[in-house]
N, C-alpha and C positions, 0 to 999 in steps of 0.2 A: 485624393491622395491614396496611393497604394499602401496597405498595411504590410510592414515587414514581419513575416511570421517566423518566429524562432522557437524551436523545441527546447524545453527545459529538462529537468531531471526525469520527467515522465510525460512527455508530449507537449502539446500547445494548449494553453488556456487563455481565455479572454473574457472581457466584459460583454455580456449579451447585448446586442444591438449597437454597441460602440465599435468594437473591433471583431467580436465574435458574431459574424453575420453569415447568411447562407452563401454569399459570394466567396467569403474567405474559407468556409468549410469546403466548398467545391474546389477551391484552389489547393487546399491541403490534400484533398482526395486525389487530385490530378498529380500532385507531387509524389504521392505514394504509389499511384498506378505507374507512373513513369519509372520509379525506382524498381518496382517489381519486374517491369518489362526489361529494364537494363540487366536484371539478374536472371533473365531467361525464363521468366514465369508467366509470360503472356498466355492467355487462354485458360489459366488455372482458376481455382476458386478462391474466394475471400469471404471470411465471416465478418458481419457487421452487427454490432449490438449497441445498446444505449442504457442510460440510467433514467431516473425519474425527474430530472430537472426540467425547467421550462423549455418546451419545444424539442426536447432531446430526440423523440421519435421522428420528428420532422427533419431535423438535421441529419439523422442517421439515413433517412430515405434519400436526402439530397446527395449524401456521400455514395450511396448505393447506385444512384443514377449515373454518377461519374465513373465508378468502377465498371459498371456494365457498358457504358459508352466507350470504355477502353478495351472491351473484349473479355472482361473477367466475369465469371459466374459468381453471383453473390448469394450467400446464405444469410438472410436477414432475420434476426430474432423477432418472434411475434410480439413479445412484451419486454419490458425493462428486465435486464438480466445481469446477475452478478458478474463482475469482471473475471473471476476464476472460471466461471462456467463458459464464458465467451472464449477464454484462453484454451480450455479443454476442448471446446468445439473445433478449434483450428486443427488440433491433432486428430480428433475423431473423424473430421470430414476430409482429412488429408489436404487441407487448404494451404495456400502460399503465405497466408498471414491474416491479420484482422485489423479492423478499425473499430474503435470503441468511443462512442460519444459520451463523455463523462468528464466532470471536473472534480470527481472524487470527493475530497473533503473541503474544497474551496467554499467561499461564501455563496449565498443564493444568487447573487448577481452574475455569477460566472458559469461558463460551460467550457468543455474541453474536447480535444481530439487526440486520442492515443492510438498508437500503432503497435502491432505485435508481429513477430516473425513466424516462420513455419513450425517452430517448437511451442508456440503459444506464449513465448517469453518476450521481454522487452527487446527492442532493436538496439544493437550496440551503438556507442557514441558516433563511430564513423558512419554507420548506416543512417543515423538521424541527420548528420551533416549533409549526407548525399540527398536525402529526401528534401531537406530545406532548399538545397541548391536547385532542385528540380521543380519547386513550386512556381508556377507561372506568375508574372507580375499582374496579369489581368485575367478576369473571368472569361474574356473572349477567347483565350487560349485553352479553355477547358473543354474536353470532349464529354458529352453526356447524351443519354437518351432518356425518354420518359419512363417512369416506373411501369406504366401500362404496357408500353412497347416491350420493355425488358421482361415482364412477366409473360407476355404473349409468346416471346421467343425463348422462354425458359432460361433466361439469363438471371432472373431474379426469383429466388425461391424463399418464401417465408417458412420458418421452421421453429419447433419447440425444442430447445437444447436441454431441457430438464431431465427427461428420461435417461439419456445416455450418461449424463453427469452423475445421476443418482446410482446407476449401475456401477459406474467407475468407483464411487465412494466405497462400495462393498468390498473392493479389492484392497482398500487402504485401511479400513477400520470396521470392526464388528460393533455395531451400535446397540445390539440387543441388551448387553449388560447395562448400558446407560438407560435404556427404556425400562428395564426391570428394577432399577435402583431405587425408585420412589423419590427421586429428587424433585425439588421445586425450583425450576429454572426460569429466571426472568431474562427476556431477550429484548434489547433495544436496537432495532435496525436503523434508527436515526432517520426515519421517513424515507429510507432508501431501498436499494435492491435486495437487501437481505431479508426483507419481510416475508414471512410464510415458510421459509426454508427449514428452520429448526423445528417448528411444530410438525411439519410434514415428515421430516427425517426421523423424529423421535416419537411419533404417534404409535399407539397400540400397546402401551405398557403402563406401569405404575407411575412413571415420571410425568410430572405436569410442567408444561411449557406455557408461560404467559408472555405475551408481546405487548410492548407499548410503542408509540410513534411508528405504527406499522401501516399507515395510510400514505397516499401520495400527497405531499404538501411541500412544494418547492421553495417555500420561504423558511422552512425548518424551524417551527416554533419551539420554544424552550431551549434553544441553543443558537449560537452565532453562526455555526457551520457544522456539517455532519462529520466532525473529526472526533474520534473516540478518546479524547483527553479532557481533563477539567478545563473550563467549567461546563463544557457541552454535555458532559455525562452526569451532571449533578442531579438532574431530575430522575434519571435512572437509578442512581445510588440511593436516593431518598425512597423511591418506590421499592427497592430491594428490601429495605428495612420494614417498610409498611406491609409488604406482602409476606414477610418472613421467609424470603427465598434463600436458597442455599448458595446461589451464585448469580452474578449478572454477566451476561455475555452481550457485548456491543459490537455491531459491525458498522463501518462507515458507509458513506453514501452509495458506493458501488460494491461494497461487501468484500473488498480485497484485504481490508485491515480488520483487526480484532482488538477489542479492549475488554478488560475483565474487572469486575468488582467483587469483593469478598462478601461473606455472609453478614458482615457487620456494616455494610454500606461504605467500605473503604476501597479506594481505587488501587488496583495493582498495576503499577506503571509498566509501560511497554518494554523497558529493559528487563524488568523482572519476569514478564511474560515470556520473552525470548529465552531467558535462561531456564525457565520452567519447561518450556517446550523441548529444549535441548536435553535437559535432565530426564524428561519423560521418554524420549527416544532412546537415550543411552542407558538409563537405569531400569526403567519399567519395561520397555520393549526389548532391551538388550541388543539394540542395533549399533552399528559402528560405521563411521564415515566422516569425512571432513565437514567442518562448519565454515560457512561463508558469512561474513558480517560486514556492514559498512563501518567506517571509522567513527560514526556518531552513535554507535550502540555499545553494549555493555562489555566491560573487561571481565565480567564473570564468565564469559564464554572461553576466554584464554585459560582461566583457572579450571574449568571443566575439561578443556582440551588436555591439560596436563594430568588431571586425575584419571581420565579414560584413555590417555595416550593416543589422541587423534589430532590431526593438524587443524589449525584455525587460520583462515585466509581473510585479510582485511581489504576492502575496496573503497572507492569513492562512494558518495551518497547517491542513491537511486538504483532502481532495478536494472537500468541500462548497464550498470557495472556488475550488479549481483548476478543477474541471469547468465551472462556469458561465463563467469567464473564457476557458477553452480553447475553448468553443463560440463565445463572443462574438467572439473574435479570429481564429477559424480557425487556431489555433496549430499550429506544426510539432511541438512537443513540450511537454508539461506535466509537472511532477513535484514531488516533495518530498524532504526529507532522509531519510525513512524507507526509501527505496529503491523507491518506487513511481513509475512513469513511464507517461504516456499519449502516443499518437502519432497524428498526422493520418492519416486513412484508416481508423482503427480507432475503436472507441467511446471516449468521454471517460472512460475508466476505466484504472486501473493494470493493466499486463499484464506479469507477470514472465516469461511464456513468450516473448512477442514481444521483450521487452527482451534476454533471454538470446540469442535468435537473432541480434539485431542486433549484439551484442558479438562473437559468433562470426563473423558475416559481415565485420565490421570487421577481425578478425584475418586472415581468409582474403584479403580484397581487398588489404590492405596488406602481407600476408605478414609479420606481426609478432606476437611473443609479447605477452601482456598487459603485462608490465613495459616492453616497448618502446612500447606504446601510451601508457603514462603518460609516458614520456620525450618522445614526440611532443607530447602535450597540454601538458606543462610548457614545451616549446620555444616554444609559442605564447602562453601566458598567464602563465608563470612558476610556480615551485613554490608550492603552497598546502597548508597543514597543518590538520587538523581533528580534533576529539575531542568527546566528550559524556559527561557524568556524569548518571545518573538517581538521585535520592535520595528515599526515602520521608520524609514529614514528618508531624508532628502539629501540632495547634493551628489557629488561624484563618488562612485564606488571605488575607483582606483585610488582616490585620495585617502579614503578610509582604510583600504588595504595597506597603503604605504604607512599610515599611522600605526597600524598594528605591528608591522614588521620592524619599524624603527623604535618601538617602545622597549623591546627586549627585556621584559620583566624577569626578575630573578625569583620572585615569589608571587603566588596568586592565592588569594584567600588564606594567607598565612602559611602556605605549603610551598616548598622549594620546587621550582620548575626544573625538570630533568631533561627536557627535550622539546622540539617543535616539529610537527608533521604538517607539511603544506600540500599534501596530496589533493585535498579537496577542502578548502578553507584553511583555518589556522587552529591546529589541535596542539595545545600545550600539555605535555605530560607532567604529572605531579609526583612527588616523592612517595605518596601512599599507594601508587598504582592507579590513581584516578586521573582525571583529565578535564580540561576546559576546551570547548570547541566553539569557534566563531565562524559562521558560514553565512553567505548571502544566498537568499532564495533564488532558484532558477526561474521562477514564474511570477514573483511579486517583489515590490520594493521593500523587502523585509530582511532584517538581520536576525539570525537565529543564534542565541547564545545558550549552549548546553553545558552541563557538567555532570560528572559522576565521581563520587568520593566514598571512602570508607568511614569518613567522619561526618556524622549527621549535622553537627554544628558548623561545618565548613561550607555547606551548600550555598547559603545566602551570600557569605563573603566572596566565594569564588565567582558567582554570577555577577555580583556588583563590580568586582574587578574586571570581569569580561566586558561589561557595559562601559566602564571607564576607558578601556582600551580602544573603543570605537567612538569615544566622545559622546556617548549617550547618557552619561552620569558623571557628576563631578566628584 
């Protein structure tokens, strides 16, 4: 039976050996090749990279054989490579796009297939639908040549993308002050592609960088998945205290997302990190420009927008929405609730390495510990509290959506409901400026219930009411 391949918020992901097979990866690659040909890019080059999951390099080679078989020149990364580095390589090589074999933060059973456009950013929703429509039903309709033949004909070139990306970083940040600051930085790359990058970038000064979970281990010990949120980061937070580190920097499996822990071993959530990064660019670096945010991230950004007199644009969830708006508005920063942030001057893609360096630079320039940076942020926008619950569900999604719409709650968590945004999921606006969002995952049978509020004691009641709205709690 043919697997119906559907691209979610960030590409296609599947269960290895169940639906994520070599045959289906080749079908996806053929769909992408046909899409690029329809866009008039036949004969151009494509970058292909991969993460450290089971057989990722083999799946990447399979995709490369298909792209070469369709007449494209392929630049294939020599080793597992961070997603932002793959994205930058698209622009650096003048390529038509990229394929990235990664399931990012998914469980170890999964792998994935991401595509990127000529800007190194996510393909827009219409483009993804077009790629889906061009995926052949059978592998027999896939064009491919062997890697050996492709290399012989110089259609397949293996390359090291690190030097060009490292040079590019120099145009975005001066890391010498971080090297000289004498910080003790703990880095947790979560067994993924971020391993080795911070020690290399920050070598040669008084600052000490210590890594944990920096080997290849695709079962991801000490975490359920390489996603930089609790409880996956608990081991890193404990090690921060044990080592007496000044900060914990965490990158997810493909290093496009960042997480941060403070000097006391407390997690700084991804909404707070986004607001800190915006504050850093606006206040510390004195830059100006629009902010692009998904509707699942913080309302602190709207408050910063008012303080600094800059526009804030809200999109649906996923970089397939953020990247086009980021380019359209020449945004200063774009990001989402999952911990992925893009920056002006870089490609329109999440970059966990650059985001981590910016947090470190903020610490050094302001001479503040991470907990003190949060105090500074809250002094400007007031305290904000956030949490999220992900729950697996069975049954019909449409029925649950109908249940939410028909509920029409007047209060949630004891706070008055002031509006409902159905752009992407169901976002209930609350009287304190906070919100409850209920969304269905685009890649898994999971309901995500998120909230942000200015009342710390309201977080749990808001989330509980959200679960009741979808029949997951009485």
